N, C-alpha and C positions, 0 to 999 in steps of 0.2 A: 528465385524459387518461391511459389508460394504454396507452403507447407502448413496454412493454415485452416484450409478448407475440410470441414466436417468436425474442427477440433470444439470441445467445449471449454467456455473461457468463463471465468467469473471476476468481475471487477467490482473494487469495493468504491465508494465516492462516485458513483456511475452517472448522477444527475445532473452534472454540470461539469465545467472547465475540463481537464486533461481527460477525467474519466469517461464522460459524454464523449469526447472526440473520439477516443480509444473504441468506444462502443460501435460508433457510427464506422470507423474503417474496419474493424472485425467483421461486421455483419456483410459489409461490400465482399468481405475477401471469404464468404463462405462458412465462418465461423458460428457455433452456437453459443450465443452470448447471454449471461445470466448477469443483471444488473442489480448489484445489490445496494440498497438505497435506505436512508433514515426517514425519509417523507414518502409516505406510499401514495399519497394524492399526488406530489409533484412528479412522483415515479410514472405512476398511471398514464398522466398526461403526456410525458416524455414517450413513452413505450408507443403509445397509440398513434403520436405523432410519426415515429420514426416508420411503424409499420405501415403508415399510409403511403410513406416515400417510398418502402420497400416491402410490400406486401408476403414477399417471399421469404423474408428474415425470420431466422430462428431467433427469436428474442423474448427472455422471460424478465420479470420483476420479482425480485425478492427484497423483504424488508429488516433490517436489524438496525437497531439504533445503539451504538458503540459506547454510549455513556452509560450502558448497563449491560454487565457482562453475562446478565441471564438471558437478556435479547439475544445476544451472539452466541450462545449455549444453546439456545431454543433452534436459532435459524440453523447451526450445524447438525443438530441432531434431525431435524426435519429434513434437510437438504441430503443428509445421508441416507435418510429413509427413502428419497426419491430417485437418488441418483447412485449409480455403482462406480462410477470413473469422474476424474476431471482431469483435463489436459492442461489448463492454465490458471494461475491464479495471480491476478495484479491487485497487490495492497496499495490501494492510492489514495484510499479517505484520510483526510488530515484537519486537523483542528488550529485555530491561532486566535485567542480570546486577548483582550486588552488587560483583563485582571485576572489572578488565580479563583478558581472556583471548584467546587468538589462534586462529583458524581453521584447517583445514588448507592454506588460501592463505597462510598469514601475516600476514593483517590482523587487526585488532583485530574481535571478534566483532560488538559492537553496530554498528559502523561499516559491516561486510559485510553484515549481515543486515538492517538498517534503511536503509541507502543503496546499497552496491556492487550487492548481488543485483536489486533493483528498477531500477537505472540498467541492468542486461545485460538482465533479462528484458524491460521496457520497448520497448527499441531494439530486441531481436531480434525481439518481436512486432509492431513497427510495420508492417509489409508486410500483415501479416492484418488489421490495424485499418484500412488504407487500402482494404481490400476489404469492409469492412463498410458499413454504411448509417449515415450519423450517428454514428459511432463513439465512444465516450466513454473516457478515461483517468481514473480517480478515485484519487487519492493522499491518503492519511488522514494529514495532517501540517499543524501549523500553530503554528511555534515563538514565542517570546516577543519582542516588538516591540523590545527593544533588545538581542537577541544578536547576535553579530557572529562572523565565521569568523576562527581563526587558523590560516591554511595551514601553518605550521610545525609545529601539533600538533594537525592535523585528525583523526588517527587514532591518535595516541598521548599522550593527555592527562598531564602529568606528576603533577598531583594529581588523581585518580581520583576523579569523584564520582559515583555512578551516575545520578541525575539531570540532572544538568548534561550530562554525555556523552550521554545520549537526546536532550537537547534540540539539541545540536550535530548530531547525527546526522539528527534531524528537520528540522535548518536545511538541512544539504547537501540533502536530498531535496526541501524546498521550493522552494528556489532552483534545483535543476534543475528542477522541475516547471513554475515561472515560465520560465524559458529554453525548456524542451519548448513550452510553448503559444505562446509567439512565433515559434520556428521552424516550428511546425505550423498556423501562422494561415491559411495558403491552402490548407489540406487539410480533408479531412472529418472531422477528429478535434478533438473538446474534450477539452481537458482542464482538470478540475476540482480544487481543493485544497483542504484544509482541515480542519476536525474539527466534526463532525456533533452537538457538543453544548458549552453554554459552560461545563458543568461536568463533574468526572470520572464514567466510566461506568465499571460493572464488566466485568473483563477479566481474563486470566489474565497479563496482561503484567505483574504485579508478584508474580509467585510466590516472587521469590526476596527480596522486602522482608521487613525484620522484620516481627514479631508485631503490634508498636504501628502500625507503619504501613500494615500490612495492616488493623487495625482501624480506623483514623483513615479511608482509603480507603473501608470498606465503609460507614461511616456517611455520608459526604459525597457517595458515589456516586448516580447515578441509573439506574434500569433500563436496561440496553442494549437492551432492544427497542424503546423509544421513540427512543434514538438512532439504530438502524438506520431506523427510521421515516423520520427527517429526511433520511438519504441517499438513501431511495427518492423522497420529495418533489423531491429536487434532480435527480436523473436522470431523471426521469418529466415534465418540464418541457421543453416545445419551446423556451421563450423565454430560457433560461438558455444562453449561448454560450462562446465560446471565452477561455480564462483566470479563468473565475468562481472566486475565492477566497471559503470560506465558513466561519462561526463558528456552529454552532447552523443555522440558516435564513436567518441573514442574510449580506450580502455585506460583505467586507472590503475595503476601498481597500488598493492597493500602497503602504508608506511608500519613504520614498526610498532605503533601503540595498538593499529588495528590488529595486527597479528597476534598479539600477545594473547594467549590462550587462558591464562589464568584470569585475564580481566573479563573475557568474554564468558566463560565459564561460572565467574564469580556473579555475571550479570544475568546468567540463566537460572542459577541456582536461588538468588535473591529473589527473581520474578516468581519462580514457581511455589518459594515461601510464602511471598506476600499475598500470592493467589490463593494457596491454600489457607492462609490465615483468617481469609474472609469467607470462605464456604461456610 
């Protein structure tokens, strides 16, 4: 069943990898797609190419730099001025760096791009999603089962290890997603969270990794086009409802730590507190 025709979809990190392949599939199915990219010139080239291939596509480019929360807020303000509703938000953008750096807002870069920016973006656009029909929020994140948050080191790891910190930021996004699905359970917005593959897939996320790690990832990775297809199968089904967590195409049950509402609410409150403190 094709339920995507005519839907308005916003994808972050849409200029490469999974975001780009999702954009291609969505416009082929008749969706109106807004590509949210950091690099405007790169985004324009991609949009021109996609429109040349599919002149009837309803495709738009928007720009926001997730390393600047002011940029994210400007985008959401402008987007709400131009649009009355939104049917789908896919939080796909992510950052992996080989050393810790800070953004213009003073937050650790991976923590801001992978968690704080999607938090601000999603909450800001919630009114538009409420105006959509059976709207969906899809957050691409699924941390290791045994990972736990250390609230004292949530954005400033003492012993910085790129992959470990990536998983920590993804755990933040995951716990936020589970809590968001609970808070929206009486709304028309369904929150889906997970990773669309059981194996690594080709992406530009690891561009700062060592040559050896890049080689290994290339060898073990699956085609991102197949992975994008898995996402499309999930969002195109009417029987998948609120709080669906997935790995590949399979449903994942929440384990005890993920179900802990105290932890989820503490993270949400801490997030609001640190965001407010920087205003």
